[in-house]
C-alpha positions in Angstrom: -51.7 -5.0 -42.6 -48.8 -2.3 -42.7 -45.4 -3.2 -43.2 -44.5 -2.3 -39.4 -47.0 -4.9 -38.4 -45.7 -7.4 -40.5 -42.0 -6.6 -39.0 -42.8 -6.8 -35.7 -44.9 -10.4 -36.8 -41.5 -11.2 -38.2 -39.6 -10.8 -34.8 -42.1 -12.9 -33.3 -42.0 -15.7 -35.7 -38.1 -15.9 -35.4 -38.1 -16.4 -31.7 -40.8 -18.8 -32.0 -38.3 -20.8 -34.8 -35.4 -20.1 -31.9 -37.5 -21.9 -29.3 -39.0 -24.7 -31.7 -35.4 -25.5 -32.9 -36.3 -24.8 -36.2 -33.6 -22.2 -38.3 -34.1 -18.9 -38.5 -36.3 -18.1 -42.1 -35.6 -13.9 -42.2 -33.0 -12.0 -43.5 -31.6 -11.0 -40.2 -29.7 -7.3 -41.4 -33.5 -7.3 -43.0 -35.0 -7.3 -39.9 -32.2 -5.1 -37.9 -33.1 -2.5 -40.8 -36.8 -2.4 -39.7 -35.9 -2.3 -36.0 -34.1 0.7 -36.3 -36.9 2.4 -38.4 -39.5 1.5 -35.6 -41.0 4.2 -33.8 -40.4 4.0 -29.4 -43.6 2.4 -29.5 -43.2 -0.1 -31.9 -39.6 -1.6 -30.5 -41.6 -1.4 -26.9 -44.0 -3.9 -28.5 -41.1 -6.3 -30.3 -40.0 -6.1 -26.8 -43.2 -7.1 -25.4 -43.8 -10.2 -27.5 -40.5 -11.6 -26.4 -41.5 -11.6 -22.9 -45.0 -12.9 -23.8 -42.9 -15.8 -25.6 -41.0 -16.3 -22.7 -43.8 -16.4 -20.7 -45.6 -18.9 -22.4 -42.5 -21.1 -22.7 -41.7 -20.6 -18.8 -45.5 -22.0 -18.2 -45.4 -24.8 -20.1 -41.6 -26.2 -18.8 -43.4 -25.5 -15.8 -46.6 -27.8 -16.7 -43.9 -30.3 -17.7 -41.8 -30.2 -14.5 -45.1 -30.7 -12.2 -46.3 -33.8 -14.2 -42.8 -35.9 -13.8 -42.9 -38.9 -11.4 -39.2 -38.6 -10.8 -37.8 -38.0 -7.7 -34.8 -36.8 -6.2 -31.6 -37.6 -8.7 -33.8 -38.1 -11.5 -35.5 -34.7 -11.0 -32.9 -32.6 -10.4 -31.3 -33.8 -13.8 -34.2 -33.2 -15.9 -34.6 -29.7 -14.2 -31.1 -28.7 -14.6 -31.0 -30.4 -18.1 -34.8 -27.8 -18.8 -32.6 -24.9 -17.4 -30.0 -25.4 -19.8 -32.3 -25.9 -22.8 -33.7 -22.3 -21.5 -30.9 -20.3 -21.0 -29.3 -21.8 -24.6 -32.6 -20.2 -26.5 -31.9 -16.9 -24.6 -28.6 -17.1 -25.5 -29.3 -17.6 -29.1 -31.5 -15.1 -29.0 -29.1 -12.5 -27.4 -26.4 -13.4 -30.8 -28.4 -13.2 -33.3 -30.2 -9.9 -32.3 -27.5 -8.4 -30.3 -28.6 -4.7 -31.5 -31.9 -5.6 -29.1 -30.5 -5.1 -26.0 -29.0 -1.4 -26.6 -32.1 -0.6 -27.6 -34.4 -2.1 -24.6 -31.6 -0.3 -22.6 -32.3 3.2 -23.9 -36.5 2.2 -23.6 -35.8 1.4 -19.9 -36.8 -2.3 -20.4 -35.0 -5.8 -19.1 -32.2 -7.0 -21.5 -32.9 -10.0 -23.6 -31.4 -12.1 -20.7 -32.8 -10.7 -17.7 -36.2 -10.8 -19.2 -36.2 -14.7 -19.7 -34.7 -15.0 -16.0 -37.4 -13.4 -14.8 -39.9 -15.2 -16.5 -38.4 -18.6 -15.5 -38.3 -17.4 -12.3 -41.8 -16.4 -12.0 -43.4 -19.1 -14.0 -40.6 -22.3 -12.9 -38.8 -21.4 -9.5 -42.1 -19.8 -7.8 -43.8 -22.9 -8.2 -44.6 -24.8 -5.0 -44.8 -27.9 -6.3 -41.5 -27.6 -8.3 -39.7 -26.6 -5.3 -41.0 -28.8 -3.1 -39.6 -31.6 -5.9 -36.2 -29.9 -6.0 -36.0 -28.7 -2.4 -36.4 -33.0 -1.5 -33.8 -33.8 -4.7 -31.1 -31.9 -2.8 -31.6 -32.7 0.9 -31.8 -36.3 -0.2 -29.3 -35.6 -2.1 -26.9 -34.3 0.5 -28.3 -37.0 3.1 -27.3 -40.0 1.4 -23.7 -38.5 0.1 -23.3 -37.9 3.8 -24.2 -41.9 4.7 -21.5 -42.7 1.8 -23.2 -43.3 -1.1 -22.2 -42.2 -4.7 -24.3 -39.2 -6.0 -24.3 -37.1 -8.8 -22.4 -34.0 -7.1 -22.5 -32.3 -10.5 -26.1 -31.8 -10.8 -26.5 -31.1 -7.3 -24.1 -28.1 -7.5 -25.7 -27.0 -10.9 -29.3 -26.8 -8.9 -28.1 -24.8 -6.6 -26.0 -22.3 -9.3 -29.8 -21.8 -10.7 -31.1 -21.0 -7.2 -28.4 -18.4 -6.1 -28.3 -16.8 -9.8 -32.3 -16.3 -10.0 -32.0 -14.8 -5.9 -34.0 -17.8 -4.5 -31.2 -19.1 -2.3 -32.4 -18.3 1.1 -34.9 -20.9 1.9 -32.6 -23.6 0.5 -30.1 -22.3 3.2 -32.5 -22.0 6.0 -33.8 -25.7 5.2 -30.2 -27.0 4.8 -28.9 -25.4 7.7 -32.2 -26.8 9.5 -31.8 -30.8 8.1 -28.0 -30.4 8.9 -28.6 -29.5 12.3 -31.2 -32.3 12.7 -28.7 -34.7 11.3 -25.9 -34.6 13.2 -28.2 -34.6 16.7 -29.2 -38.0 15.9 -26.0 -38.9 15.0 -24.0 -37.6 18.0 -26.8 -38.8 20.3 -25.5 -42.4 19.1 -21.8 -41.9 18.9 -21.3 -40.0 21.7 -22.3 -42.6 24.3 -21.5 -45.7 21.8 -17.4 -44.7 21.2 -14.7 -43.6 23.4 -13.6 -40.4 23.8 -10.8 -40.7 21.2 -12.9 -42.8 18.9 -15.7 -39.5 19.0 -13.3 -37.1 18.3 -11.6 -38.6 15.4 -15.6 -39.0 14.5 -15.5 -35.5 14.8 -12.6 -34.6 13.0 -13.7 -36.5 9.8 -17.2 -34.9 9.5 -16.2 -31.4 10.3 -13.3 -31.9 7.5 -15.9 -33.6 5.1 -18.5 -30.9 5.5 -15.9 -28.3 4.8 -14.1 -29.9 1.9 -17.3 -31.6 0.0 -20.5 -30.9 1.0 -19.5 -26.4 1.6 -18.2 -27.0 -1.9 -21.8 -27.4 -3.3 -23.0 -24.0 -1.3 -22.6 -20.1 -1.6 -20.1 -19.3 -0.1 -21.8 -17.8 3.2 -23.2 -21.3 3.6 -20.0 -22.9 4.7 -19.6 -21.0 7.7 -23.4 -21.0 8.9 -23.0 -24.8 8.0 -20.0 -25.4 9.9 -21.3 -23.8 13.0 -24.4 -25.9 13.1 -21.9 -29.2 12.8 -19.9 -28.0 15.6 -23.0 -27.2 17.8 -24.3 -30.6 17.7 -21.2 -32.4 17.7 -19.4 -30.4 20.0 -21.1 -27.8 22.2 -24.3 -29.8 22.8 -22.1 -32.6 24.7 -19.2 -30.5 25.8 -19.7 -31.6 29.2 -20.1 -35.5 28.6 -17.0 -35.2 26.5 -14.9 -33.0 29.0 -15.8 -35.8 31.6 -14.4 -38.4 29.5 -11.3 -36.6 28.6 -11.0 -35.0 32.7 -11.2 -39.0 33.4 -8.5 -39.6 31.4 -6.0 -37.0 32.4 -7.0 -38.3 35.8 -6.0 -41.8 35.2 -2.9 -40.7 33.5 -1.6 -38.6 36.7 -2.2 -41.1 38.6 0.8 -42.8 37.3 4.0 -42.6 38.7 5.9 -39.4 37.6 8.5 -41.2 35.9 5.4 -42.5 33.4 3.5 -39.4 33.7 5.3 -37.5 31.2 5.2 -40.8 28.7 1.1 -41.2 29.2 0.9 -37.4 28.5 3.4 -37.5 25.3 1.0 -40.6 24.2 -2.1 -39.0 24.9 -0.8 -35.3 23.1 0.3 -37.6 20.0 -2.9 -39.2 19.5 -4.7 -36.1 19.7 -2.7 -34.9 17.2 -3.0 -37.7 14.6 -7.0 -37.0 15.0 -6.3 -33.3 15.0 -8.4 -33.4 18.4 -6.2 -30.8 20.1 -8.1 -27.7 18.2 -10.8 -30.1 18.6 -10.0 -30.5 22.5 -10.1 -26.4 22.6 -13.9 -26.5 21.5 -14.4 -28.9 24.3 -12.8 -26.9 26.9 -13.7 -23.4 26.2 -17.5 -23.6 28.1 -16.1 -25.3 30.8 -13.4 -22.8 31.5 -15.9 -19.6 30.7 -18.0 -21.4 33.2 -15.2 -21.8 36.0 -14.2 -18.1 35.5 -17.9 -16.8 36.0 -18.5 -18.7 39.0 -15.1 -17.5 40.9 -16.2 -14.2 39.8 -19.7 -14.5 41.2 -18.3 -15.9 44.4 -15.7 -13.2 44.7 -16.8 -10.5 43.4 -16.8 -8.1 46.5 -13.2 -9.4 47.4 -11.1 -8.2 44.8 -7.9 -10.0 46.4 -9.9 -13.2 47.0 -10.9 -12.9 43.6 -6.9 -12.6 42.6 -6.0 -15.4 44.5 -8.4 -17.7 43.4 -7.8 -16.8 39.6 -4.4 -17.5 40.3 -4.9 -21.0 42.0 -6.7 -22.1 39.1 -3.4 -20.8 37.1 -1.2 -22.6 39.5 -3.6 -25.6 39.0 -2.9 -26.2 35.3 0.4 -25.6 35.8 1.2 -28.7 38.7 -1.1 -30.8 36.6 1.4 -31.2 33.6 4.3 -30.4 36.1 6.3 -33.7 36.9 7.9 -35.8 34.2 6.3 -33.5 31.6 9.3 -32.4 29.6 8.6 -33.5 26.2 7.3 -30.2 24.4 4.5 -32.4 22.9 3.3 -33.0 26.5 3.2 -29.2 27.2 1.4 -28.0 24.2 -1.7 -29.3 25.9 -0.6 -27.1 29.0 -0.2 -24.2 26.8 -2.9 -24.8 25.4 -4.8 -24.8 28.1 -3.3 -21.9 29.9 -3.9 -20.0 26.5 -8.2 -20.3 26.6 -7.9 -19.6 30.6 -6.2 -16.7 29.9 -8.5 -15.7 26.6 -12.1 -16.3 28.5 -10.4 -13.7 31.2 -9.5 -11.4 29.0 -13.1 -11.3 27.4 -15.1 -11.5 31.1 -16.6 -7.7 31.1 -17.2 -8.1 35.2 -13.6 -9.0 35.7 -12.2 -6.0 33.8 -15.2 -3.6 35.4 -13.4 -5.0 38.7 -10.2 -4.1 38.1 -11.0 -0.7 36.3 -13.7 0.5 39.3 -10.8 -0.5 41.8 -8.4 1.9 40.4 -11.5 4.8 39.9 -12.3 4.6 43.6 -9.3 4.4 45.3 -8.2 7.8 43.1 -11.5 9.6 44.0 -12.2 8.6 47.5 -10.9 9.5 51.0 -12.9 7.3 52.9 -15.0 3.5 52.4 -12.3 2.4 49.9 -11.7 -1.8 49.8 -7.7 -1.4 49.2 -5.9 1.3 52.1 -2.8 1.6 50.5 -1.4 1.8 46.6 1.1 -1.1 46.9 -2.0 -3.2 48.0 -3.9 -1.8 45.1 -1.2 -2.4 42.2 -0.5 -5.7 43.7 -4.6 -6.9 42.7 -4.7 -4.7 39.8 -1.4 -6.1 38.2 -1.7 -10.0 39.1 -5.3 -9.8 37.7 -3.8 -8.2 34.5 -1.2 -10.9 34.1 -3.9 -13.5 33.7 -5.0 -11.4 30.5 -4.0 -11.8 27.1 -5.5 -9.2 25.6 -5.9 -5.9 28.1 -8.3 -3.5 25.0 -11.5 -4.0 27.2 -9.4 -2.8 30.6 -7.5 -0.4 28.6 -11.1 1.2 27.6 -12.6 1.2 30.8 -8.9 2.7 32.4 -9.0 5.1 29.7 -12.3 6.3 30.4 -12.0 6.6 34.0 -9.1 8.3 34.0 -10.3 11.0 31.3 -13.0 12.0 33.9 -10.8 12.0 37.0 -8.2 14.4 34.8 -10.0 16.4 33.3 -13.2 16.8 36.0 -11.0 17.6 38.9 -12.2 14.0 40.4 -8.9 12.6 41.2 -7.9 12.7 44.8 -4.0 12.8 44.6 -2.8 13.9 41.1 0.9 12.1 42.2 -0.9 8.6 42.8 -2.3 8.8 39.5 1.6 9.4 37.9 2.7 6.3 40.1 -0.7 3.9 38.9 0.2 5.1 35.3 3.7 4.3 35.7 3.4 0.7 37.3 0.6 -0.2 34.7 2.9 1.1 31.7 4.7 -2.3 32.0 1.5 -4.3 31.8 0.1 -2.8 28.8 1.1 -2.6 25.2 3.4 0.5 23.9 0.5 2.4 22.7 -1.0 2.5 26.0 2.3 3.9 27.2 2.6 6.8 24.9 -0.9 7.7 24.9 -0.8 8.0 29.0 2.7 9.8 29.3 1.4 12.6 27.1 -1.9 12.8 28.9 -0.6 13.3 32.2 2.0 15.6 30.9 -1.2 17.8 29.4 -2.8 18.2 32.8 0.6 19.3 34.1 0.9 21.9 31.2 -2.6 22.9 30.9 -2.1 23.9 35.1 0.9 26.2 34.0 -1.3 27.6 31.4 -3.9 28.5 33.5 -1.4 30.1 35.9 -0.4 31.9 33.2 -3.7 33.0 31.9 -4.9 34.1 35.6 -2.0 36.3 36.4 -1.9 38.1 33.1 -5.8 38.6 33.0 -8.0 40.7 35.2 -11.1 41.0 34.8 -14.9 40.7 35.9 -15.4 37.9 33.7 -16.5 34.5 35.6 -13.5 32.4 36.5 -11.9 29.9 33.7 -9.7 27.1 34.1 -9.3 25.4 30.8 -7.7 21.8 29.8 -5.4 21.7 26.8 -5.2 18.4 25.4 -2.9 16.8 22.8 -5.6 15.3 20.3 -4.4 12.3 19.0 -3.1 10.8 22.7 -6.6 11.3 24.3 -9.5 8.6 23.3 -12.0 10.2 20.5 -14.9 10.7 22.1 -12.8 13.5 24.1 -11.2 15.0 21.5 -13.7 14.7 18.2 -16.7 16.5 18.9 -17.8 19.0 16.2 -20.6 20.7 18.3 -20.9 24.3 18.1 -22.5 26.5 20.6 -23.0 30.7 21.0 -21.4 31.5 24.8 -22.9 34.2 26.5 -20.9 37.5 26.2 -18.7 37.2 29.6 -17.4 33.4 28.6 -17.1 34.2 24.7 -14.8 37.2 26.2 -12.8 34.8 28.5 -12.5 32.5 26.2 -10.6 35.0 23.4 -8.6 36.1 26.5 -7.2 32.3 27.0 -6.6 32.0 23.3 -4.5 35.2 23.1 -2.6 34.3 25.9 -2.1 30.8 25.3 -0.3 32.2 21.4 2.0 34.5 23.8 4.2 31.4 24.4 6.4 30.7 21.6 5.8 27.0 21.6 2.1 27.3 20.8 2.5 29.9 18.3 1.8 27.4 15.4 -0.8 25.4 17.2 -4.3 25.8 16.7 -7.2 25.3 20.0 -10.1 23.4 19.3 -12.7 24.0 21.5 -14.6 20.8 23.2 -17.5 22.5 24.5 -19.5 19.2 24.7 -17.5 18.6 28.0 -17.2 22.0 29.6 -18.5 22.0 33.5 -19.8 25.0 35.0 -20.4 26.5 38.6 -23.7 28.9 38.7 -24.0 30.7 41.8 -28.0 31.4 42.7 -29.2 33.4 45.3 -32.5 33.0 46.7 -33.2 35.8 49.4 -30.5 35.8 51.9 -29.2 32.3 50.7 -26.7 31.4 48.3 -26.3 28.0 46.1 -23.2 27.1 44.4 -24.5 24.2 41.5 -22.5 22.3 39.2 -23.8 22.0 35.4 -22.4 21.2 32.4 -22.2 23.9 30.1 -25.5 23.1 27.5 -27.9 23.5 30.5 -25.9 26.7 32.1 -26.4 28.3 28.7 -29.9 28.0 28.7 -30.2 28.7 32.3 -28.3 31.9 32.1 -31.0 33.6 29.4 -33.5 33.3 32.2 -30.9 35.7 34.7 -32.8 38.5 34.4 -36.5 37.5 32.9 -39.2 39.2 34.6 -42.0 37.2 36.8 -44.3 35.2 34.4 -42.5 36.0 31.4 -41.4 33.1 29.1 -38.9 32.5 26.4 -40.0 30.4 23.5 -38.0 27.3 22.0 -36.6 29.1 19.1 -35.8 32.0 21.0 -33.5 29.8 23.2 -32.4 27.9 20.1 -31.2 31.6 18.2 -29.6 32.7 21.6 -27.8 29.9 22.1 -27.2 27.9 18.5 -27.1 24.7 20.2 -27.9 21.7 17.8 -31.8 20.5 17.8 -30.8 17.3 20.1 -28.3 19.0 22.2 -30.7 22.3 23.3 -33.8 19.4 23.5 -31.4 17.8 26.0 -30.0 20.7 28.2 -33.9 21.5 28.3 -35.0 18.0 29.9 -32.5 18.2 32.2 -33.2 21.8 33.6 -36.8 20.5 33.7 -37.1 17.1 34.8 -33.9 16.7 36.8 -34.2 16.5 40.3 -34.5 19.8 40.5 -36.6 21.5 38.6 -34.5 24.8 37.4 -36.7 25.7 34.9 -41.1 25.1 34.0 -42.4 24.5 30.6 -46.2 24.7 29.3 -47.5 22.1 28.4 -45.6 20.3 30.9 -45.2 17.0 29.3 -41.7 15.1 28.9 -41.3 15.6 25.3 -39.9 19.0 24.0 -41.7 20.6 21.2 -40.9 24.1 18.9 -43.9 25.5 20.2 -43.1 25.0 23.8 -42.9 28.1 26.7 -39.9 28.1 29.2 -40.3 29.7 32.3 -38.4 30.3 35.8 -39.4 28.2 38.1 -40.6 30.5 41.0 -41.1 28.3 43.6 -36.9 27.0 43.5 -36.4 28.7 46.3 -38.4 26.5 48.4 -37.0 23.0 47.0 -33.3 24.2 47.6 -34.4 24.6 51.1 -36.1 21.4 51.7 -33.0 19.9 49.9 -29.9 21.9 51.9 -32.1 22.4 55.4 -29.7 21.3 58.5 -26.5 21.2 56.4 -23.8 23.9 56.5 -23.2 22.7 52.8 -24.3 25.2 49.9 -23.0 23.5 47.5 -25.1 21.4 45.0 -23.8 19.1 42.0 -26.5 18.4 39.9 -24.9 15.6 38.3 -28.6 14.2 38.2 -30.0 16.9 36.1 -28.0 15.6 33.0 -30.7 12.2 33.3 -28.4 9.7 34.7 -29.4 6.9 33.0 -29.1 8.6 29.5 -25.7 9.3 31.0 -24.8 6.0 31.8 -26.1 5.0 28.6 -24.0 7.3 26.8 -21.4 6.3 28.7 -21.4 2.8 27.7 -21.9 3.8 24.2 -18.8 5.5 24.4 -17.0 3.0 25.6 -18.1 0.4 22.9 -17.7 3.2 20.3 -13.8 3.6 21.2 -13.4 -0.3 21.4 -15.4 -0.4 17.8 -12.9 2.7 16.6 -10.0 0.6 18.1 -10.4 -2.7 16.7 -11.4 -1.0 13.2 -8.2 0.3 12.8 -6.2 -3.2 13.4 -8.5 -5.0 11.3 -7.8 -2.3 8.4 -4.3 -2.6 9.0 -4.5 -6.3 8.7 -6.5 -6.2 5.5 -3.4 -3.3 3.9 -0.7 -5.4 5.2 -2.1 -8.6 3.5 -3.6 -6.8 0.0 -0.4 -4.5 -0.7 2.0 -6.9 -1.5 0.1 -8.8 -3.2 -1.8 -6.2 -5.6 -5.1 -8.1 -5.7 -6.6 -11.0 -3.7 -10.0 -12.8 -3.2 -12.3 -11.6 -0.8 -12.7 -14.9 0.4 -9.3 -15.5 1.1 -8.8 -12.5 2.9 -11.4 -12.9 4.9 -10.5 -16.3 5.8 -6.7 -15.3 6.5 -7.8 -12.2 8.6 -10.2 -15.0 10.7 -7.2 -17.6 10.8 -5.0 -14.1 13.3 -5.2 -15.3 17.0 -5.9 -11.4 18.0 -9.0 -11.1 15.4 -10.9 -14.0 17.4 -13.8 -11.5 18.2 -14.0 -10.8 14.6 -16.8 -12.3 12.4 -17.4 -12.4 8.9 -19.6 -9.5 8.6 -17.1 -7.4 10.8 -14.2 -8.0 7.9 -16.6 -7.4 5.1 -17.6 -4.0 6.5 -13.9 -2.8 7.0 -14.0 -3.8 3.1 -16.4 -2.1 2.3 -15.3 1.6 4.1 -11.4 1.0 2.5 -13.3 1.1 -1.0 -15.1 4.2 0.2 -11.8 5.7 1.3 -10.2 4.3 -2.2 -7.3 2.6 -0.8 -8.7 -0.3 -2.5 -11.4 -1.3 -5.6 -13.2 -4.2 -6.6 -12.8 -5.8 -9.7 -15.2 -4.9 -12.0 -15.0 -8.4 -13.9 -14.8 -10.6 -11.0 -16.9 -9.2 -8.0 -15.1 -11.7 -5.9 -11.4 -10.3 -6.3 -10.1 -7.0 -4.4 -7.3 -4.7 -6.0 -5.1 -2.5 -3.9 -5.0 1.0 -5.4 -1.6 2.6 -5.0 
């Protein structure tokens, strides 16, 4: 046997001595010297011997634990003790042979610690029988604690920490959520019927506090919110209607009192709710009731905006009148304010009501006939009244701005002065940022008209007529001004574009300004001639550029996909969309071979030589030779895209608000625990829409942008980067 083999066996022997609680017999310095002179294959053999030892020891642990007859807390205690002994042995090996880990890392092997964890995980924690015993012990321990029994909380906490460290916590978490849900479902069914409303509110308050302060202390931080949601669902939301009936009857009893006693009675009720923390619970109870009430009102009056506004106003007044007489005390009026707050919250969140308001304005501005509202004052009365019910107008602002962009940029408004009047009246109902942007947007349209007049007076050419909206980038929605698409224009369009840029720069005020063309928004009117008939077709720019390539194409000739892409320089997705709109729209201006819906790089594209007959059919019996083929944009896709743009704009606005709040909290303190930061953000009323994952996403983005960073020593600490 060689000296090297003897040295490797010595390593294995000392590893076994440590696991057998025997002292190390060999010289550690001699072993280190021998290891440093090993070949790589021999060092790998040492790693393999240690892995086998971990494996054997873990198997023995598994057999021992399976044979135990102890249950629940007793078994958990044995399990935790066994784990501690195992990790102590790993730590002793790591301390005694410190030079091994750097060498293992160089070899691409697991460290001493990780190697042991992996074997323990594989042999012990992945054992079905051991997992069953542990899970039973965890769930029974928590259940008995909920029932008031004194249990060993330290053992429970350590058991859960083991599962968290070894990445096997998810099944435990799901079982905890499931058993918690079932436990409180049974309890709530009993207590909600046997207790009066005050006693039940007190019980709910105590259970939520217990789960938040005691049970959640044992669990992974992410489980806390999830567990509390299950508790609230079973104790509150599941019985919301029944609880509300009890609360409502209490209110009615109070309201039957003479006015001079009503305030006193309401004050007593409020004081009791405060005492048991019931005001917050009351909000949870009334939320689904108010939300349902608003939905029913909308369904009934959706097509009657004036009646919708009046009915919501009636509900608002009912709340006011309910508490008005004999209720001067601040404590009493707090209930009214809370009720009113939940009412305005759910109107703000109701997307259908927001869409109704935006649609009223859009229809009034784009139509001259068949409009439900006949004059501006009637429109503004309804709109402003509906907006007055909202504490958060973010959804309406996004919808209104999207419609406004369409009207201003694509000349769909029936009266620009009316647009200014409506905008001016809306300013008082909206936030300051809305006011600033709206002023600039309207001014951009006026300025654009002046610039285009100058262009038309100074540029005489046979090039196509051109009208350009010059928009201030930061004041318009991002989806309007943030496009990065590029395209190769037809020569006469490129000539007109450069002429416009030259004339624009002649104004001294524009000398240092840079024009950024947003071709994705361009719209064109294309003149098409069929024998003696002239047709004007409205298209967007990209389909127009494709169509122009076929202008002088001989009958029977075709263009390949690659040729069209080379001449237009459109991105693949945009080119495919343009071709589909020209081929599969209501009027097929082009044909393709093969005639499948999907566009392929091997396809061939032809003029539709039967297009004249199709046009004749569409325009037959009419004097109107202008066809607006917006459905060529594939209507459903455009509607979907518009919805995406609205959602994107809303998401962008909310992301900016979250980023600002995060930086305001972390900057003064320089460092803050991540969990505390999330908790503080979610407690801010205007972030009611936010979830923990939304805050984590913004934290990650701010880390990428290097505004903040995670502490390398403690991953839960966030640091401000000046």
